[in-house]
C-alpha positions as CSV (number, residue, x, y, z in Angstrom):
1,M,7.6,-103.3,-31.2
2,E,8.3,-104.7,-34.5
3,S,9.5,-108.0,-34.7
4,S,13.0,-109.3,-35.9
5,A,11.4,-111.0,-38.8
6,M,9.1,-108.2,-39.9
7,Y,12.3,-105.9,-39.6
8,H,14.4,-107.9,-41.6
9,G,11.5,-108.5,-44.4
10,N,10.9,-104.7,-44.6
11,K,14.5,-104.2,-45.2
12,V,14.6,-106.7,-47.6
13,R,11.6,-105.1,-49.4
14,T,13.1,-101.6,-49.2
15,L,16.6,-102.7,-50.5
16,R,14.8,-104.7,-53.4
17,L,13.1,-101.7,-54.5
18,H,16.0,-99.4,-54.0
19,A,17.8,-101.5,-56.2
20,G,15.3,-101.1,-59.2
21,I,14.0,-104.9,-58.6
22,A,10.6,-104.8,-59.1
23,T,9.6,-108.2,-58.2
24,Q,10.2,-110.7,-55.4
25,K,10.5,-113.4,-58.0
26,E,13.1,-111.3,-59.9
27,L,15.1,-110.9,-56.6
28,A,14.8,-114.8,-55.9
29,N,16.1,-115.4,-59.5
30,R,19.2,-113.2,-58.7
31,A,19.7,-114.4,-55.3
32,K,19.2,-117.9,-56.4
33,I,16.4,-118.3,-53.5
34,S,13.1,-119.7,-53.7
35,P,10.3,-117.1,-54.6
36,T,8.6,-118.6,-51.8
37,I,11.2,-117.9,-49.4
38,I,11.7,-114.1,-50.3
39,S,7.9,-113.8,-50.1
40,D,7.9,-115.4,-46.7
41,L,10.9,-113.0,-45.7
42,E,9.3,-109.8,-47.0
43,R,6.2,-110.7,-45.1
44,G,7.8,-111.6,-41.9
45,R,6.7,-115.1,-42.0
46,R,10.7,-116.3,-41.7
47,E,13.7,-115.3,-39.9
48,L,16.5,-114.0,-42.2
49,N,19.6,-116.4,-42.0
50,P,23.1,-115.4,-42.8
51,S,23.1,-117.3,-46.0
52,W,20.2,-115.8,-47.5
53,A,21.2,-112.4,-46.2
54,M,24.7,-112.7,-48.3
55,R,22.9,-113.7,-51.3
56,I,20.1,-111.3,-51.1
57,A,23.0,-108.2,-50.4
58,E,25.0,-109.4,-53.3
59,A,21.7,-109.2,-55.5
60,V,20.7,-105.9,-54.7
61,G,24.4,-104.6,-54.3
62,T,25.1,-103.9,-50.8
63,S,26.7,-105.6,-47.9
64,W,25.0,-108.4,-46.1
65,Q,25.7,-106.3,-42.6
66,N,23.4,-103.8,-44.3
67,L,20.4,-106.0,-43.8
68,F,21.1,-106.4,-40.0
69,E,21.9,-102.6,-39.1
70,E,19.1,-100.9,-37.6
71,E,18.4,-97.4,-39.1
72,V,19.2,-94.3,-36.8
73,E,16.7,-91.5,-36.9
């Protein structure tokens, strides 16, 4: 079972790439979050908090709720 941190990290990475944002640094600049935090999030080393979720969602053009929704296959 995938941990919550890994799930959200994968979701952040997928949304970043889908938005055409090639690098973690670019996402960090757009979201006004430290590049280290973005890196840690994408690697599952940090839990995604609501403040970061809102900033990341705005940077990639989606709702913050989308970062917490589970995908249905």
